N, C-alpha and C positions, 0 to 999 in steps of 0.2 A: 693246041691251046694257044690263045692269043695272049700276048703280054699286056698287062695292065699298067698304064703309066700313071704314076702318082705325081701330081703337080708339086713342085718345090717352090719355096718362097723366092721372089725376085730379089736379086741383090744389086746394090749399087756400089761398085768398087768392091772393097773388102767388107762393107757393112751389110749385114743380113737384115732384110726388112721383114719384120714379124707382124702378123695380123693380130690386133688386140681383141681378145675374147672376154666380154664382161661376164664375170661369174655371178650368178644369182645368189650364191652363198655369201659373197662379200657384200652385196647390196642389202640383204636381210640383216647382216651383222651391224651395218651402219645404222639402219632403222632401229634395231633393237637397242643400240647404244643411246639413241635419242630418247627412246621410251624409258629406258632405265634411268637416264639423267632426269627426265621429267618426274618419274616416280620418286627418285631420290630427293628431289626438291620438296615434293609433297610430304614425304616421310620426315624430312628435316623440319619442315614447318610444323608438322604434327608433334614432333618431339619437343620443339620450342614451346608450342602452345600448351602441351601437357605439363611441361616444366614450369611455365608461367602460372598455369592454373593450380598446380601443386603448391607453388610458392604462395599464391594468393590464399588457397585453402588453409595452408599452414598458418599464414598471418591471421586469417579470420578466426581459426581455431584458438590461436593464442590470445587474441583480443577477447573472445567470448569467455575463455577461462579466467582472464584477468578481471573481466566485468563481473563474473559470478562471484569471484573472491571479494571484490569490492562491495557487491550487493549484500553478501552475507555478513559483512562487517558493518553495514549501514552507511557506507560511503557512496551515496547515490550520484553525486556529481561525477565521480570517476567512472561509475558504471555507465552513465549516459555518454560520457566522452568516448569510452572504449567501444560501446555498441554503435554509436553514431559513425565512428570510423569504419567499423566492420560493415555497416549497412551501405556505406559508400563503395566499398570493395565488392560486396556481393548483394546486389539489389534484389529485393522481394523475397528474402529468406525469412520465413516465419520464426525460425529459431533465433533470429536476431531481432526482428521487429517486435515480437511478443514481449520478450524481457525488456526491450528498450521502452516500450509504452508503459510497462509495469514499473520500471525505474522512475520514469517521470511522475507517475501517480504516487509512488511511495515518497518521493521527495516533496511533492505538494502536500501530501497527507500529514507528513511529520512537521511541516513548517507553517501550515495554514494557507498555502498558495495553491489550493486544489484547482481552481478555475484557470489560473495562469498555466499550470502544468498540463491541463487538458488542451489548452490552446497550443502549447508548445509541441505536444505530441500528435496534433491533428493530422499533419502530413503523413506521419508514419501509420496512423490509423487508416487513412485512405489507401496507402500503399498496401497495407496488410490485407484489406478487404478486396482490393483489385487483384492481388496475387493469388490468394486462397481464402475465399470467404467461408470455408468450412473447417478451417483449422481451429481446433478446440482451444489451444493455448492463446491464439490471437483473440478469439471471441471472449475468453475470460479476461484477458488483459484490457481489451476495449471496454468491456462491461465495468471493470474496476475503475477505469479512467473516468467514466461518466458517474459512477457511484460516488467516488471521492469528491467530485465536483457538485454533488447534491442532485444530479439529474437521474433520479431513481427509476423512473419509468423507462428511460432509454437503456439504462443499465439492465433492467429486468429483461428487456427484449434480447439483449446479447447473451445473458446467462441462460435464458430459456433455449436459445439456439445451441448453446454449448452442451446442455444436457441432452438435447435431441441428437446432436452429432456424436456425443460420447456419453451414453447413459451409464457407463461404468466408471466415470471420472468422479472421484470423491471431491476433488477441488471444485468442479463445476457445480455440484449439488450444494457444497458449503456456501459458495458465493450466491447462488440462487436463494438459499435460506437467509443469508445475511441481508440482501436487499429487500426481501419480503419483510424482514424484521423492521427495517427502516420505514417501510410502507405501512407498517402496523398490522400486517396479516400474520399474526403470531402463530396460530395453529399450524398453518402450512409451513411457516419458517421452521418450527420445531421438527416437523416431519422431515423436511429436507436436511436439517442438521443430523438427524438420526440416520438418514440414508447415507450421508457423507461418511459418518462414523462406521456404519456397517460395511461400506466399501473399503475403508482404510482405517482400522482402529488406531493407527499411529499418526493420523493426520493432525498436526498440532493445532491448526485453526478449528477443526471440528472438536478436538478435545477442549479447547477454550470455550466453545459454545456449550459443551456438556457441563463444564464447570459453572457457566452462567445459569443453566437450567436447574442444576442441583442447588445453586445458591438461592434461586427464586423459590425453591421448595424447602428452604431453611436447612438443607443438609450441608452444614458448613465443612465438616470433615471430608465428605465426598467431593465437594467443590474444590477444597484446598488440594486434595490429591490429584484431581483432574488438571488443575492449573500447573501443579508441580510436574506432573508427567509431561504435559505439553512443553514445558520449558527445557526438558531433557532430551527431546526427540532429535535424532541425527539429522544434519542438513538444515536445521532451522536457521533462518536469517536473524540478524541482530534485533531488528525491530519487533518481530513476533516473539522472540525469546524474552526481550525486555518487557513486552506486554504481558506475557504469561507469568513472569516473575513478579511483576507489579500486582497482578490480580491475586496471585498466591499470597503475597505480602498483605494485601488488604483483607483477605478472608482470614488469614492467620491472626491479624490484629483483632478481628471481631470475635474470635473464639474465647470462651471462658472469661469474659470480662477483662480483657487485656492481659490475660495470663501469659500469652506468648509474644509479648512485645519485642523481646530480644530476637526471636525468630523473624518477626515481621521486619524489624530494622535491618537485619542481615540480608534478607531477601531484597528489600528495597535498595540497599546499597549495591548489591550484585546487579540489579536491574540497571542502575545508573552506569556502572562500569561496563555493562554489556552494550549499551547504546546511550552515550552521554547527551545525545540531542533529542531523546524521546521525552516529550513534555510530560506525559502521565507518570513516567518513572521519576522524573525530577520532582514533580509535585508530591508524589507519595512519600518519597524520601524526605523531603522538606517537612511534611506533616509529622512523620515519625520522629524526626529530630526534635521538633517542638514538643511532642508528647513525651519524649524521653529526657527533657530538660535542657535542650540546646536551642532556645527560641531564635537567637540571632542568626545562627547558621541555617536553621530551618527556614526562616523568612527569606534568606538569600537564595536558597534552592527553589523556593516558591516563585521568586522573581525570575530566576533562570527558566523555570517552566513556562512562564508567561512570555518571556523573550523567545523561547524556542517555538512556541505556537500561540500567537495572540488570540486565536479564535476559540480556544477552549474556555468557556465561561466558568466552569467549575473551579479552575485555578484561581481566578480573581475572588471567587466566593470563599475559598479556604483561607486565602491571605486576609480577606476582609474580616473573617471570623477571628483570626488570630489577633488582629488589631482591635477588634471589639472587646475581646477578653482582656487585653492589656490596657483598655480604655484610651487607646489612641484613636479618638473618634474621627478626626479629619482624614486619616489614612483609611480607616474602615469605610467611611462614606465614599471616598474616592474609588476604592476597589469594588464596593457593592454597585456603584453606578456603572463601572466598566463591565461587571458581570451581567447587568441588565442589558447593556448595549450589545454585548457579544452573543447572547443566547440564540438569537434568530439565525445566526450563521454558524452555529456550533454543530459540526457534523459528527461529533462524538455522542450526541444525544440522539437515540435511535428512532424517534418518531415525533411528529408534530405535537401530539398530545403531551409527550414527555417534556417538550420544550416549553409548552404553556405552563405546566406545573413548575418547572424550574424557574421560569420568569416570575411567577407568582411568589415563589419562595424568596427569590432575590429582592423583589420589591418589598415584601413584608419585612425582611431583615434590614433593608435600608430605612424603612419607616421606623423600625424599632431603634436603630442607631441614631436617627435624627431625634427621636424622643429622649433617649438617654443623654444626648449631647445638649439638650435644651433648645433645639431648633424645632419647636412644636408646629410652626407654620407649614412645615413640609410634610407633616405626618398623614393627615386625612386623605389627600389625593392618592398617595401611594397605597394606603390601606384599602381604599375603595377599588383601585385597580387590581390589587392582589386578590381580594375576595371575589371580584368579578371574574378573574381568570380561573380561580380555583376556589369555589365556595366552601370546600372542606377545610380551608385554612382558618375558618372562623373558630374552630376548636382550639387552635394554637393561640388565637387572639384572646379567647376566653381565659385560657391558662395564664397567659402573660399579664392580662389585666388583674387577675386575682393575685398575682405575685408582684404587683407594684409598678407594672409598665403600663403606659397610656392612661394613667389615673387622671391626668389633667382633662381628659375628654369624657369623663364619666357622665356628665350631664348634657353633652352635645348630642343633639338628635341624630345627626349623621352617624356618629359613632355608635349610638344605641342601635341604630338600624343595622349596623354591620355585625353586631354581637349575635351569637347563636341563640335561638329561642329555646 
């Protein structure tokens, strides 16, 4: 057997020269460390991103909660401020945009600045439609924005879309019925109100419409109970609750020849406490104060109601009636004139036909006040206009003439022509 020689490393002096052998294991470890470092950076970025998003979501959630609380209390300016901030943090969120548009409309509706509120919310309407054109809450809010501004046909389009998208939404059917009522399509409106109530028997707005329908059928007790029930529903916002309490107060006053005036007064006072800026509540409370023997304070509340919403013509009319009864003719004339001027832009009157009848009534009352104050030269033009607007008012003319009003015109051919045959 031959001996095998194994080469040994060459040495230089006492130093042994070693041949370096690169280990593939060490190379992979180095590469893996770079990969791990890279993924660590990604994970860190993700953690930071998630943390930031969680913080933003928490902030948005807090803002939405504060906005809802403000809305329920009737503080629409705070609601708008909170939701505007939330919308800047989280763009295109329907749960922010829909209540923001709604808050603008509610603020405009309560103050008489409906058109201005629609304009202010237009950018959010556009954003909501671009983000999710099928969101039912957004469609209802947009429809309401146009409805409060008196653009009923546009509002109808959005409400119809809402009922198509969410046929089980009580709120969508209520709003569809409401705008149809303003458009004078009453049979379909009542059908939609009933649909809304069948889908949600506790819908306060649908209960309000039930009260109105019962009232139109002279069921005063049923109407009163419906309004009262609406005012007690959970989660109801301040304006809707004040509206329900005011309606209940009005019906209660009508029952049994003013037998329940104390109840009516208490309900009207509660309505004002619920929403001190709600014009119909202020007006009704003022009228109740006058009827219960406090005319000075009552007139002050009526003036507050006008300041709260200058567009409601009925408030001028009530105050004018008060001054007419007290024979303060200059103030009565002034407020009747303002009622006539306000009626065309009064969005609380549900149809064009109803506005015509209201205007006729205001003009007739103004003519009557002029006659009683001795300013007979102003009478005939107003009477002619009133009868032209509503020919049935000639029956009231006949009654007043037989009771000593307009007697100076008994032989005037124009006046005779106005009298019912």
